[in-house]
C-alpha positions as CSV (number, residue, x, y, z in Angstrom):
1,M,-30.0,-47.8,-7.8
2,R,-29.9,-44.3,-6.3
3,R,-26.4,-45.0,-5.0
4,M,-25.2,-46.1,-8.4
5,F,-26.7,-42.9,-10.0
6,I,-24.9,-40.7,-7.4
7,V,-21.6,-42.5,-8.1
8,H,-22.0,-42.1,-11.8
9,L,-23.0,-38.5,-11.5
10,G,-19.9,-37.8,-9.3
11,A,-17.6,-39.5,-11.8
12,L,-19.2,-37.5,-14.7
13,L,-18.6,-34.2,-12.8
14,F,-15.1,-35.1,-12.0
15,S,-14.3,-36.1,-15.6
16,T,-15.8,-32.8,-16.8
17,V,-13.7,-30.8,-14.4
18,L,-10.6,-32.7,-15.5
19,A,-11.4,-32.1,-19.2
20,A,-11.9,-28.3,-18.6
21,A,-8.7,-28.1,-16.7
22,S,-6.8,-30.0,-19.5
23,A,-8.3,-27.6,-22.0
24,M,-7.2,-24.6,-20.0
25,E,-3.7,-26.0,-19.7
26,G,-3.5,-26.1,-23.5
27,L,-4.5,-22.4,-23.8
28,P,-1.7,-19.9,-24.3
29,E,-1.3,-17.2,-21.6
30,A,-2.7,-13.7,-22.5
31,S,0.2,-12.0,-24.3
32,E,0.8,-8.3,-24.6
33,T,-0.2,-8.5,-28.2
34,N,-3.5,-10.2,-27.4
35,R,-4.2,-7.7,-24.6
36,S,-3.5,-4.7,-26.9
37,Q,-5.8,-6.2,-29.6
38,A,-8.6,-6.7,-27.0
39,I,-8.6,-3.0,-26.2
40,R,-7.7,-1.8,-29.7
41,S,-4.3,-0.3,-28.9
42,S,-0.7,-0.4,-29.9
43,E,2.5,-0.3,-27.8
44,E,6.0,0.7,-28.6
45,G,9.0,0.1,-26.4
46,M,11.1,3.2,-25.5
47,S,14.4,3.7,-23.7
48,I,15.6,7.0,-22.3
49,T,19.2,7.5,-21.2
50,T,20.0,9.9,-18.4
51,A,23.1,12.1,-18.0
52,E,24.6,9.5,-15.7
53,G,24.1,6.8,-18.3
54,I,21.1,5.1,-16.6
55,V,18.8,3.6,-19.2
56,L,15.1,4.0,-18.2
57,E,13.0,1.4,-19.9
58,G,9.3,1.7,-20.7
59,L,6.7,2.0,-23.4
60,I,4.3,4.3,-25.1
61,A,0.8,2.8,-25.5
62,Q,-1.8,4.4,-27.8
63,P,-5.5,3.8,-28.5
64,A,-6.3,2.7,-32.0
65,L,-7.2,5.6,-34.2
66,D,-10.8,5.6,-35.3
67,G,-10.3,7.6,-38.4
68,P,-9.0,6.4,-41.8
69,Q,-5.4,5.3,-42.0
70,G,-3.1,8.3,-42.2
71,A,-5.7,10.7,-40.8
72,D,-4.3,13.6,-38.9
73,T,-5.6,12.4,-35.4
74,T,-3.7,12.5,-32.2
75,H,-4.4,11.5,-28.6
76,P,-3.7,13.3,-25.3
77,I,-1.2,11.5,-23.1
78,V,-0.8,10.7,-19.4
79,I,2.4,9.7,-17.7
80,L,2.0,7.1,-15.0
81,V,4.5,7.0,-12.1
82,H,4.5,3.8,-10.0
83,E,5.1,3.5,-6.3
84,F,8.6,2.7,-4.9
85,G,9.3,-1.0,-4.6
86,R,7.0,-1.9,-7.6
87,D,7.5,-1.5,-11.3
88,R,5.4,-0.5,-14.3
89,D,3.5,-3.7,-14.4
90,S,1.6,-2.7,-11.2
91,L,-0.1,0.0,-13.3
92,R,-1.2,-2.1,-16.2
93,K,-4.9,-2.0,-15.3
94,L,-4.8,1.8,-15.0
95,T,-3.0,1.8,-18.4
96,D,-5.8,-0.2,-20.0
97,A,-8.4,2.0,-18.5
98,F,-6.8,5.1,-20.0
99,L,-6.5,3.4,-23.4
100,R,-10.2,2.6,-23.3
101,A,-10.9,6.2,-22.5
102,G,-8.9,7.4,-25.6
103,V,-5.9,8.6,-23.7
104,A,-2.3,7.5,-24.6
105,V,0.0,6.3,-21.8
106,A,3.7,6.7,-21.1
107,L,4.6,3.9,-18.7
108,F,8.2,3.6,-17.5
109,D,10.1,1.8,-14.7
110,Q,11.5,4.4,-12.3
111,R,15.2,4.3,-11.8
112,G,16.3,1.4,-9.7
113,H,13.1,-0.5,-10.4
114,G,12.1,-3.1,-12.9
115,A,14.3,-2.9,-16.1
116,S,15.6,0.6,-15.2
117,R,18.6,-0.6,-13.1
118,I,20.9,2.0,-11.6
119,R,23.9,-0.2,-10.8
120,K,24.9,-3.6,-9.5
121,V,23.8,-3.9,-5.9
122,D,25.0,-6.3,-3.3
123,R,22.4,-8.9,-2.3
124,R,22.5,-7.6,1.3
125,E,21.2,-4.3,0.0
126,Y,17.9,-5.7,-1.2
127,I,14.5,-5.6,0.4
128,Y,12.6,-8.6,-1.0
129,T,13.4,-8.4,-4.7
130,F,14.1,-4.7,-5.0
131,P,17.4,-2.9,-4.3
132,V,17.8,-0.4,-1.5
133,I,18.2,2.8,-3.5
134,P,20.1,5.8,-2.2
135,S,18.1,8.9,-1.4
136,E,19.9,11.0,-4.0
137,E,18.6,8.7,-6.7
138,F,15.0,9.5,-5.8
139,K,15.6,13.3,-6.1
140,L,16.8,12.6,-9.7
141,A,13.5,10.8,-10.5
142,V,12.0,14.3,-11.0
143,E,14.7,15.0,-13.6
144,D,13.8,11.8,-15.3
145,M,10.3,13.1,-15.8
146,R,11.8,16.1,-17.7
147,L,13.6,13.7,-20.0
148,L,10.4,11.7,-20.5
149,L,8.4,14.9,-21.3
150,D,11.0,15.9,-23.9
151,S,10.9,12.5,-25.5
152,L,7.2,12.8,-26.2
153,D,7.7,15.7,-28.6
154,G,7.5,14.3,-32.1
155,V,6.0,10.9,-31.2
156,S,3.5,10.1,-33.9
157,G,-0.1,10.0,-32.7
158,I,0.7,11.9,-29.5
159,D,-0.5,15.4,-28.7
160,A,2.1,16.5,-26.2
161,E,0.2,19.8,-25.8
162,R,-2.3,17.8,-23.7
163,T,-0.3,16.0,-21.0
164,A,-1.3,14.8,-17.5
165,I,0.7,12.9,-14.9
166,V,-0.6,10.4,-12.4
167,G,1.5,9.2,-9.4
168,V,0.8,6.4,-6.8
169,R,2.2,6.7,-3.3
170,E,5.9,7.7,-3.5
171,G,5.3,8.0,-7.3
172,A,2.8,10.8,-6.3
173,L,5.6,12.7,-4.7
174,V,7.6,12.5,-7.9
175,A,4.5,13.5,-10.0
176,A,3.7,16.5,-7.8
177,Q,7.2,17.9,-7.9
178,A,7.4,17.3,-11.7
179,A,4.1,19.0,-12.2
180,G,5.2,22.0,-10.1
181,R,8.4,22.4,-12.1
182,F,7.2,21.6,-15.7
183,P,4.4,23.9,-17.0
184,E,3.5,21.6,-19.9
185,I,1.7,19.3,-17.4
186,D,-2.0,20.2,-17.6
187,A,-3.5,17.9,-15.0
188,L,-2.2,16.1,-12.0
189,V,-3.6,13.0,-10.1
190,L,-2.1,12.0,-6.8
191,I,-3.3,8.6,-5.5
192,D,-2.7,7.5,-1.9
193,T,0.1,10.0,-1.5
194,V,2.6,9.4,1.3
195,V,4.3,12.0,3.5
196,S,7.4,13.7,2.2
197,T,10.3,11.3,1.9
198,K,13.8,11.1,0.5
199,G,13.9,14.8,-0.5
200,L,10.5,14.7,-2.3
201,D,7.7,17.0,-1.1
202,A,4.2,16.9,-2.6
203,A,3.1,20.1,-0.8
204,R,6.0,22.1,-2.4
205,G,5.1,20.6,-5.8
206,L,1.4,21.6,-5.5
207,S,2.3,25.1,-4.4
208,R,4.4,25.6,-7.6
209,Y,1.8,23.8,-9.7
210,G,-0.4,26.9,-9.0
211,G,-3.8,27.2,-10.8
212,R,-3.8,24.0,-12.7
213,P,-6.2,21.2,-11.6
214,A,-5.3,18.3,-9.3
215,L,-7.3,15.2,-8.2
216,L,-6.3,13.9,-4.8
217,V,-7.4,10.3,-4.3
218,H,-7.2,8.7,-0.8
219,S,-8.2,5.4,0.8
220,A,-10.3,4.7,3.9
221,F,-7.2,4.8,6.1
222,P,-7.3,8.0,8.4
223,S,-3.7,8.8,7.5
224,S,-4.4,8.7,3.7
225,I,-7.4,11.0,4.3
226,E,-5.5,13.4,6.4
227,I,-2.6,13.7,3.9
228,S,-5.0,14.4,0.9
229,R,-7.0,17.0,2.9
230,A,-3.8,18.8,3.9
231,L,-2.4,18.8,0.3
232,A,-5.7,20.3,-1.0
233,D,-4.7,23.6,0.6
234,Y,-1.7,24.0,-1.5
235,G,-1.8,25.9,-4.8
236,T,-4.5,28.1,-6.2
237,G,-6.3,25.9,-8.7
238,E,-9.1,23.4,-8.5
239,R,-8.3,20.6,-6.0
240,T,-10.7,17.7,-6.1
241,L,-10.8,15.1,-3.2
242,R,-12.1,11.6,-3.9
243,R,-12.2,8.6,-1.6
244,I,-12.0,5.0,-2.6
245,D,-13.7,3.3,0.3
246,K,-11.1,0.5,0.9
247,Y,-8.5,-0.3,3.4
248,E,-5.8,-0.8,0.8
249,S,-2.7,1.1,-0.3
250,G,-0.9,1.9,-3.5
251,H,-2.0,0.2,-6.7
252,L,-4.1,-2.3,-4.8
253,L,-6.5,0.5,-3.9
254,F,-7.8,0.8,-7.4
255,A,-6.4,-2.1,-9.5
256,D,-9.6,-4.3,-9.3
257,D,-12.1,-1.5,-8.9
258,A,-13.6,-0.7,-12.3
259,E,-15.7,2.2,-10.9
260,S,-12.6,3.9,-9.5
261,L,-10.6,3.4,-12.7
262,A,-13.5,4.9,-14.6
263,W,-13.8,8.1,-12.7
264,I,-10.0,8.6,-12.5
265,T,-9.7,8.3,-16.3
266,A,-12.8,10.4,-16.8
267,W,-11.5,13.2,-14.7
268,V,-8.2,13.3,-16.6
269,G,-10.0,13.1,-19.9
270,D,-12.2,16.0,-19.0
271,K,-9.3,18.3,-17.9
272,L,-7.4,17.6,-21.1
273,E,-10.5,18.1,-23.2
274,M,-11.1,21.5,-21.5
275,K,-7.6,22.6,-22.5
276,T,-8.5,21.7,-26.1
277,K,-11.7,23.8,-26.0
278,K,-9.9,26.8,-24.4
279,A,-7.2,26.7,-27.1
280,S,-9.8,26.6,-29.9
281,R,-11.4,29.8,-28.5
282,R,-8.2,31.8,-28.9
């Protein structure tokens, strides 16, 4: 009798698992629309064409406005710059964290990545699924940030007077040099920065960035710690060092870490809010 009960129980559990799996198979995958609705945001695709004719593809995502429809409400914005060999999808969780914090996001594929193709490349010039991109193209990535900043002016719902930029690994090199060159960038976050490469130098960018605030995020790897500590000596403004206690690199360092996402977005939000308060005192 006991044996029959066990057999029946096993069959019942197996059929329950099958039923659940069948139900899940029938469910639609989470779409961009569903994701945006879940965090009360909106997204609009945007393309930027460079002087060489390269089309940079991306989007502007904005939190839902809490005021009445048509109210004169705007959001600060952060530009996210992904690492080389990835694309904008690698920063989706960081994008969502900023939207929940009330900060709009400009998220683009860097030239030669994702949908922002630079030219047709022979298959032999690929590493995995990404093309081997000439060094001179990376130097132009900073100029692409200038185009992106210009494109933010006049975008409905965006306060371009409160702008931050966040870069990951090689994207941090692009972000640092862009921040050093373009004074409208109010706050800078460098995550898991790498050493200077392909003509990009974070130290030079931080020196020119001057007295504006910067957050330097590093992993538990000794090399990541060393790079962040060295960069903290450049420039005259506030330099905050934070460690994520993981042996990961790039977007994997923070993508599934809600606590890290929270303090990164909070730091940016605080710096952009401080600018608003300073402006109101004038």
